[in-house]
N, C-alpha and C positions, 0 to 999 in steps of 0.2 A: 791684626795677631791672631785674635779666634780664631777670624773667617778663615786665615789657614789652616789655623789650626785640627779645624771639624772638615775640613775637606782634606786632610791626609785624612783626619783618620779613616771618612767613611772606603782610601781609596784602598788600603789597607783590607779592611773590614770583605769589601770589593772582593780584593787578593787574593782573604783569606778564602769566602768560599769560592769561589772558582776555583783554590789551589782542593779546595776540598770533593767540590761537586763535580772535576773538569771532565770528567769521561759523560755524566748523565748531560752533562749543558752541551759539550761537544756532540752525542750523536743525538740529541732533539733537533740541535742544530740541522745534524744534518740530513733528520725524518723531514723536516720541515721543506728545506732546496729540494731534494727525493720526491717529493710531496706538488710540492708549486709547479717543479720541470713533469712532473707526470700527466698534474693537472692541465698546463697549460699543449702539454703531445694531444692528449683525447683535445682538446676542444680545436684542436687545429685540424687533427682524425674527422670530426665527424663532422666537422667545415667541409672540408676534401670530402670524405663518404656523400654530403650531402647535392654539392654542385656536381658530385659522379653519376646522380641516384637520380641527380632532377634533369640532369643530360638525355638518360639513358628513357628517364620515365615522357620527359618528350616528343624523343622518339619513339616510340613503343606507341603513345596517345595518336599521332600524326600516321602509322604507320595501314597501308593501302591492305587490305584481305581478301580483297574478289581473285590475286593469284595465287599458289599456292606457293610459290615466294615468299609473297609477301605475307604466307601468314607463317610460314614459316623463322622468318625474322621480327614477327611480332612474335612469338615463342620463346624463340632464341633472347625478345631481351627483355621479355618476364620473366624469364629464370633466370636469369643477371643478374635482375634484381631482388630474387627470391633468395641469388645465395651467394652474393657480394656484398649488397646494401639490405639486409630484412630489416634492421632496424634503422631505417632512417623513417619521415612521415609517405616517401614518394612515393616505394611498395608498397605499405597503409592501403593508400590511395588508389595501388593498381587492384592489391586485390580485393577490397572494395568495387571496385569498377567493371573486371572482370566473375567475380563472385554475381554482382547484379544481369550481368550481360549474359554468363550461363542458362539461370534462373527462366532470362527471359522469352530465352532458346531449348528451354525443354529440359539441359542438360543437369538436371540434378545433382547428383554426387558431382562433379565436379565442380558445382557451384558452392555443394553444404559443407565442400574439402576446403574450400576455399576463404567461407567465410568462417568454420575452425578454427584456421591459421588465420584467420584477422585475432579472434579475440583470445588464441596463446598470445600472442604480440601486444595487444592493447590490454590488456590485464594488468592486476596490482596497482599497486602505489603511483609507482609511476609510470603507468600508464595510460592509455585513453581514452574516457571516460568516452564519448561521441561517439567515436568509430566502434569499441566495444560495447556501446546499447543497439546502435543499429544491425552489427554480425550478431551478438546475439536472438535479437527477435528474429532477424533474420533464416538462422536458424533453425529456431525452434520451429518457421514455423513450413522452413520442409524437410524435417524429423510428422509434426503434425501430418503432412500431408501420407505422408510413409507410413501413418499412424505406427511412431515412436510417440509416443506419448508422455512415459518415464524422460526421455532424453528432453522431447523441448522443454518439459515440469521444471526440469530441471535448472535448462540454460537459464530462465527467468525467474527461476524463485527468490533471485537477487530483488526484483521489483515488488512483490508482493502487496508494497507498501505505497507501490511509483505513479508521479501526479498523473500518470500519462492515460486517458481514456482508451485509448490500440493496444496497451498493455492489456491494461484487464481484462478488457473484451476475449484479448488471443489467451489470459488466461482459463477463463474462463468455456470457453468454446473447451479446452484440452481438458478439464478437468471436466466436462460433459461427459465425453469420452470415454472419457476414466467411473462413467456415473454418481463420480459423487458429486450428488446432484445440489447440496446447500451449501458448498463450499465455492459452485458452480455461481451459484444465483447472488452468491457474495460479490465474487468478482465479475458480473452482468452490473452488479445496480450499483458498485463505486462507480463503471462503466458511464452508464447513464446518468450519474452527478456530474459528472467533466465535459460527455460532450457538450460544444454547443449551436452543433446542429442538428434539425430539427430533423433531416434524416439517419442521420446515425444513430439517436435517438433511439426510433421509431424503430430502424435492424434491433436492436438489443433489446425494444420494449420486447417483442415478438419473437428472440429467442429465450426471457426472460420468464415470456407465459408458451413460449413451448416445456418447459420442466414442470410444471402442473401437470402435464397429457397423461 
């Protein structure tokens, strides 16, 4: 009997609580339902976009570019990735590949623009650390080649305490061009300590020696 009484008492309290807070409770339920629907929709959209981007990327990679028509088709596919599927991993990979190809072919400005675009797409907490780092290093090298040392340094500033010997060496090269000899030497020494092959260590040692001349 006591158990029945307690159950009735709890039911009454629940009913009273609902009557008192009915509006906010309904609002919370609606918000939760809408959030779930939106989340599932975004997941489905992301999956669909990735599938479409993958199809376009695969077509782009096997496209023959020896003919004028092939080059046009390749450009159209690449632009479609950039315009319609910018946030997908396939677009980032295409940007990295094309920027590298442009640099290899001596198209430095085109290459730089693509690397900078890749940096923008992969920056931030939800970005891609690896792609961002590769893009920054390559863009910095292109700025360095154009004697735009401040721009190059700004791109690499976040890696001043990096574990990469190559980045420290590049920072040393940039700082040397800016006549910041002491800072350049510090970066070269860090680079020398981190390199494990004799050839790279010897090259950095020569650069350090040249600072004193």
